[in-house]
C-alpha positions as CSV (number, residue, x, y, z in Angstrom):
1,M,61.8,-148.2,17.3
2,N,62.2,-150.4,20.4
3,I,65.7,-151.5,21.2
4,T,66.5,-154.2,23.8
5,T,70.1,-154.7,25.0
6,T,71.1,-157.7,27.0
7,I,74.7,-158.1,28.2
8,T,76.0,-161.5,29.3
9,G,79.6,-161.6,30.2
10,T,81.5,-160.0,27.4
11,T,78.8,-160.2,24.8
12,A,76.0,-157.8,24.1
13,R,72.8,-158.8,22.2
14,I,71.0,-155.9,20.7
15,T,67.5,-156.5,19.4
16,P,65.8,-153.8,17.4
17,Q,62.1,-154.0,16.8
18,G,60.6,-152.4,13.7
19,E,62.6,-150.9,10.8
20,I,66.2,-149.7,10.3
21,D,66.3,-146.6,8.2
22,H,67.8,-143.1,8.2
23,D,65.7,-142.0,11.2
24,T,66.4,-145.1,13.4
25,L,70.1,-145.4,12.7
26,P,71.2,-142.8,15.2
27,P,69.5,-144.4,18.2
28,L,71.0,-147.8,17.2
29,R,74.5,-146.3,16.9
30,A,74.0,-144.6,20.3
31,T,73.1,-148.0,21.8
32,V,76.4,-149.4,20.6
33,D,78.3,-146.4,21.8
34,R,76.9,-146.8,25.3
35,L,78.1,-150.4,25.7
36,P,80.6,-150.9,28.5
37,P,84.3,-151.3,27.4
38,H,84.4,-154.9,28.6
39,V,82.0,-156.0,25.8
40,T,84.0,-157.6,23.0
41,G,81.2,-159.4,21.2
42,L,78.2,-157.7,19.6
43,M,75.3,-159.8,18.4
44,W,72.5,-158.1,16.4
45,D,69.4,-160.1,16.9
46,L,67.3,-159.1,13.9
47,E,64.4,-161.5,14.4
48,R,62.0,-158.6,15.1
49,L,63.3,-156.5,12.3
50,S,60.7,-156.2,9.5
51,F,62.7,-154.0,7.1
52,T,66.0,-152.3,6.5
53,D,67.5,-150.2,3.8
54,V,71.0,-149.0,3.2
55,A,71.0,-147.7,6.8
56,G,71.2,-151.3,8.0
57,L,74.2,-151.9,5.8
58,R,75.8,-148.8,7.3
59,L,75.1,-150.0,10.8
60,L,76.5,-153.5,10.2
61,F,79.4,-152.7,8.0
62,G,80.2,-149.1,8.8
63,P,83.4,-148.0,10.6
64,A,83.8,-148.8,14.2
65,P,83.5,-145.9,16.7
66,Q,86.8,-144.0,16.9
67,A,86.9,-144.4,20.7
68,G,86.2,-147.6,22.3
69,P,87.1,-151.3,22.0
70,R,87.1,-153.4,18.9
71,R,84.1,-155.8,18.9
72,R,83.4,-158.9,16.9
73,T,80.0,-158.3,15.3
74,T,77.6,-161.1,14.3
75,V,74.0,-161.3,13.2
76,T,71.2,-163.7,14.0
77,G,67.5,-164.0,13.3
78,L,67.6,-162.6,9.8
79,R,64.2,-162.5,8.2
80,D,63.6,-162.5,4.4
81,Q,63.9,-158.8,3.5
82,P,67.1,-158.0,5.6
83,L,68.7,-161.3,4.4
84,Q,67.9,-160.5,0.8
85,L,69.5,-157.0,1.2
86,L,72.6,-158.5,2.7
87,L,72.9,-161.1,-0.1
88,L,72.4,-158.5,-2.8
89,A,75.0,-156.2,-1.2
90,T,77.4,-159.1,-0.9
91,D,76.8,-160.2,-4.5
92,L,77.3,-156.7,-5.9
93,F,80.1,-155.5,-3.7
94,P,81.8,-158.6,-2.1
95,T,84.8,-156.7,-0.8
96,A,82.7,-154.0,1.0
97,Y,80.0,-156.3,2.3
98,D,81.5,-159.6,3.5
99,I,78.5,-161.4,5.0
100,T,80.8,-164.2,6.2
101,R,82.1,-161.7,8.8
102,L,78.6,-161.3,10.2
103,I,77.5,-164.9,9.9
104,P,80.6,-167.0,10.3
105,D,78.9,-170.3,9.6
106,T,77.5,-169.1,6.2
107,P,77.6,-172.0,3.7
108,A,79.8,-170.9,0.7
109,G,77.0,-172.0,-1.7
110,L,74.6,-169.5,-0.2
111,L,76.8,-166.6,-1.5
112,T,77.0,-168.0,-5.1
113,R,75.2,-166.0,-7.7
114,R,72.2,-167.8,-9.1
115,P,70.9,-167.2,-12.7
């Protein structure tokens, strides 16, 4: 997995390339852990992400590191498979996986269950 990190002001943009799974989760978490304390915004750019499993949900919705600042986390560049996983998790477990926290401008109708 290739991981690119760009810091502009107080926002970090992390762009993983490849897949997020059990094996690639630790390096992604380590990337977040290495961010400087002044970074208060974290954007995951998932445009180059081809696949994620439950490890991606753990990364995006898991507990914040014990030490370090609170960061507002958002997601951009969602492709079909990661988006479908997020929508399914939101549909099945709405209190645990609140997609509106990650994508603040999500239209309410997008999260409505369809027959």
